C-alpha positions in Angstrom: 34.7 -7.7 -12.0 32.7 -6.7 -9.0 29.7 -8.2 -7.3 27.8 -6.0 -4.9 25.1 -7.6 -2.8 22.9 -5.0 -1.0 20.0 -5.7 1.5 17.7 -3.6 3.2 14.9 -4.1 5.8 12.1 -1.5 5.7 9.7 -0.3 8.0 6.4 -2.2 6.8 4.6 0.9 6.2 7.5 2.0 3.8 7.8 -1.0 1.8 5.8 -0.2 -1.0 7.4 3.3 -1.4 10.7 1.5 -1.5 10.0 -0.9 -3.7 8.8 2.0 -6.0 11.8 3.8 -5.7 13.9 0.6 -6.5 11.8 0.1 -9.7 12.7 3.6 -10.9 16.6 2.6 -10.5 16.7 -0.8 -12.4 16.2 0.4 -15.9 18.8 3.1 -15.9 21.4 1.1 -13.9 20.9 -1.7 -16.8 21.8 0.9 -19.4 25.2 2.2 -17.5 28.3 1.0 -19.6 30.0 -1.6 -17.5 27.1 -3.0 -15.8 26.8 -6.7 -16.4 23.7 -7.5 -14.4 21.5 -5.4 -12.2 18.7 -7.1 -10.2 16.4 -6.2 -7.3 14.1 -8.4 -5.7 11.7 -8.8 -2.7 13.0 -11.1 0.2 10.5 -14.2 0.0 10.8 -14.8 3.7 10.5 -11.2 4.9 8.2 -9.0 2.4 9.9 -5.9 4.2 13.4 -6.8 2.8 14.8 -6.1 -0.6 18.0 -7.6 -2.1 20.1 -6.0 -4.9 22.6 -8.1 -6.8 24.8 -5.9 -9.1 27.3 -7.0 -11.3 29.9 -4.6 -12.8 32.7 -4.9 -15.1 34.9 -2.7 -12.9 35.0 -0.2 -10.2 34.4 2.7 -12.8 31.1 1.1 -13.6 29.9 0.9 -10.1 30.8 4.4 -9.9 28.9 5.4 -12.7 25.9 3.5 -11.7 26.2 5.0 -8.2 26.0 8.5 -9.7 22.7 8.3 -11.3 20.0 10.5 -10.2 17.6 7.8 -9.3 20.1 6.3 -7.1 20.4 9.3 -5.1 16.8 9.7 -5.0 16.4 6.1 -3.6 19.2 6.8 -1.0 17.1 9.6 0.2 14.0 7.6 0.6 15.9 4.8 2.2 17.0 7.2 5.1 13.6 7.5 6.5 12.4 4.1 5.8 14.9 1.5 7.0 14.0 -0.7 10.0 17.6 -1.9 10.5 21.2 -1.1 9.1 21.6 -2.0 5.6 23.9 -5.0 4.7 26.2 -4.5 1.7 29.0 -6.6 0.7 31.5 -6.1 -2.2 33.1 -9.1 -4.1 36.0 -8.8 -6.3 35.9 -11.9 -8.9 38.7 -12.9 -10.8 36.7 -15.3 -13.0 33.2 -16.4 -13.9 31.5 -19.0 -16.2 27.9 -20.1 -17.2 26.3 -22.5 -15.1 24.9 -25.7 -16.5 24.7 -27.3 -19.9 
């Protein structure tokens, strides 16, 4: 299993445009075979920042998701919208279990 954490900080005047682009990525990403979970949210401490937490069954699923046209469109928007370099980390997870009761 692969978990990706991706964070971007946008220029304040671009935050709404970036949010709209991210919204277009969520539904098609969740339909990709091998995508276990795919969420993007706004940072509560910084409304110009967005954090994606993505869980994939394997690298092939991540590659399929990254090949979506909505992802390419969003990456194009990010090129002109970021206030800082994006942060991205890929975690390779060997096991998981539900949390709680």
